[in-house]
C-alpha positions, -999 to 999 in steps of 0.1 A, spaced: 0 0 0 14 34 -10 21 60 17 -7 84 23 -2 121 19 -7 149 45 -30 179 46 -12 211 56 -30 242 68 -7 271 59 -13 306 74 -6 334 50 0 371 58 -30 393 68 -13 422 51 25 425 54 41 399 32 71 397 56 49 379 81 50 346 63 72 320 78 102 303 62 85 270 69 53 281 52 72 290 21 89 256 21 57 236 26 40 255 -2 69 249 -25 71 212 -17 33 205 -17 19 185 -47 -12 206 -47 -22 240 -33 -58 248 -24 -68 284 -21 -99 302 -9 -96 325 -40 -70 317 -66 -70 353 -78 -61 366 -43 -34 340 -37 -17 344 -71 3 375 -62 14 360 -29 26 328 -45 43 347 -73 61 370 -49 77 340 -32 85 321 -64 59 294 -59 49 282 -93 23 254 -94 -13 248 -101 -37 262 -75 -72 249 -71 -102 267 -55 -115 255 -22 -140 278 -6 -173 278 14 -194 273 -18 -176 241 -30 -158 226 0 -184 199 6 -180 187 -30 -143 192 -33 -134 175 0 -142 141 -14 -117 145 -42 -91 160 -18 -95 130 5 -90 107 -25 -58 125 -35 -45 124 0 -50 86 1 -30 84 -31 -1 100 -14 -4 136 -25 7 163 0 -18 191 -1 -15 226 13 -46 247 21 -44 285 23 -71 312 28 -71 347 15 -53 359 46 -45 344 80 -49 309 93 -73 285 73 -104 273 93 -103 304 115 -134 323 102 -123 309 68 -129 276 50 -110 246 63 -129 231 92 -150 207 71 -119 195 51 -100 189 83 -129 169 98 -132 148 66 -95 141 65 -94 130 102 -125 109 96 -105 89 70 -75 87 94 -54 110 72 -26 131 86 -33 168 92 -8 195 103 -15 232 109 15 255 108 16 284 132 14 318 117 -6 350 111 -41 355 124 -58 388 129 -73 384 164 -41 378 183 -24 412 176 -58 430 180 -63 413 214 -28 422 226 -32 458 213 -65 462 231 -50 463 266 -78 440 278 -71 408 298 -55 382 275 -54 352 299 -90 343 291 -109 355 260 -139 345 239 -134 345 201 -167 348 182 -154 357 147 -182 369 125 -216 369 142 -246 355 123 -259 381 99 -296 376 107 -309 345 125 -294 342 159 -276 375 160 -297 391 187 -295 359 208 -257 359 205 -255 395 216 -277 387 247 -255 358 256 -223 378 252 -235 408 272 -229 390 304 -196 374 294 -167 382 318 -139 373 294 -126 397 267 -148 392 236 -134 393 200 -155 399 169 -147 402 132 -166 426 111 -166 439 75 -164 476 67 -199 479 53 -214 465 85 -190 480 110 -210 512 120 -242 492 124 -224 466 146 -212 494 168 -248 506 172 -258 470 181 -229 467 207 -241 499 223 -276 486 225 -267 453 241 -235 461 261 -241 497 269 -226 529 255 -200 530 283 -185 495 277 -148 497 268 -139 485 233 -108 484 211 -111 484 174 -82 474 151 -83 477 113 -58 472 85 -36 451 108 1 449 96 -7 472 67 4 507 59 -26 524 75 -29 501 106 -50 517 133 -63 508 167 -90 530 184 -98 525 221 -125 539 243 -161 535 252 -185 523 225 -198 559 222 -163 574 219 -153 549 192 -185 554 174 -180 592 173 -145 587 160 -156 565 131 -184 589 122 -157 613 110 -133 586 98 -144 563 70 -147 526 80 -122 511 56 -105 476 58 -113 446 78 -121 452 115 -114 433 147 -135 444 176 -124 436 212 -150 442 239 -141 443 276 -158 416 297 -181 426 325 -153 418 351 -129 442 333 -157 468 333 -162 464 370 -125 466 378 -122 498 358 -152 513 377 -135 504 410 -102 521 400 -121 552 390 -138 553 424 -105 551 443 
């Protein structure tokens, strides 16, 4: 029986190309096949690092269908690398389903360490980092209000992702469910030329972005209720 291949999940830079690891470059060069969330987005990155090979699309709209073929190729001994548009695959990006299918067939899976947006945003926030709650993108419609109500009482730091066209609306929702005085930290364009982190109450951050266009992808860190209580105690001393 021929040796089976391995599925590699390879993080790619969220902005600055210097953030890719030497190991990630080597794995991508050695892989038999590269799967990308969007082949058009990944092409400049691969070209920049001299990685010339066929890239196949693997995204949320075809992952269920393509996973069967990928599992077959892994069983035939092909080493396959999965990348997303930016950051670590399967973290608010396609990848989870494929990993689960590969493990179901007892195939080897390895995730390389590397870039992901929420870690620098969390550290930059100044909120407690020992315990946190990563929510990624909240549901767009069904279940969104329920999730907010559940999170409003969360004592850990909460981390959300949001797109620029929904950002201001999301700030309004956070104000409604968490209160206008809850401390938040908003990071955008992480690792890029116009990287920015804005900290303050929900109201203060909202006022800032009313006069500054909401551009780029956003990471929103919300102080947990315990952090809010500690800040109030310090203010009273």
